[in-house]
N, C-alpha and C positions, 0 to 999 in steps of 0.2 A: 487514516490513511487505510486506505483499501487496498487487500493484497491476498493473494493465492500461497496456500501451503505448497511447498516443495517438496515431496518426498524421492529420496534416492536410497533403496536398499531398504524401506521402512522406517529410515530415520528422516525427521521433519529437518528440513534446511531453510534458515532464515537468509530472509534476504538483505542486501547491503542496508536499504534502508532502516529495516529493523532493525539491525545490528547498530545504527548510527543513534537510532533515536534510544536504546538502551545504553549504549556509551556515554550519550550526552546527557544521559538522567533527564530525559522529556517524557518518559513513560506516563506521568501524571499529565502532562499536557496535549499528548497525541492519543485517539482513540483509535484504537486498530479494529477495523473490521474485515473478515476473512471474506472473499466471494468465490463463487467460481465464474472465471473469465468467460466458459461459454455460454452462463446462463444470461439469456437477454433479458429475464428478468430480473436481473440483479442490479442494485441501486447503483452500482460502478457504472452503469451507462447512462445512468442520469448524469453523473459528473465527468464522465469521460466516453464520448460515443464509440473512438477507438477501441473501447476496453482493455486498454494496456494496466498492467501492473507491474509496479506500485504506482498509486495514484493517491495525492494527498489533497484534498479538501481543505483550504484555510476557513478560519470562522465568517471571514468577509468574503467569502465565494472564489477565491482565487485557487486554480486548478493547477497542480504540477503534477507531471507525469513522467518525467523522466529521472532514471535515479539519480545520474551526477547532480541534476538542479536541486532535488529533493536533500541530497547528504551536504550540500554546499552551503 
């Protein structure tokens, strides 16, 4: 899953998708890859041309880019 770190008052904030992965004990099954959404050379754009995070790329090539869908 591609994600971008959110900093608020110098504290890293986890996204809903990251929390769901941890809470559902899927950490060993999901590879997290931090990206910079404004970097056009980022691998994120190969998987999601809109550059939205979070983006989940499944092993079979299916792309999910909406938080509500990813955590469902």
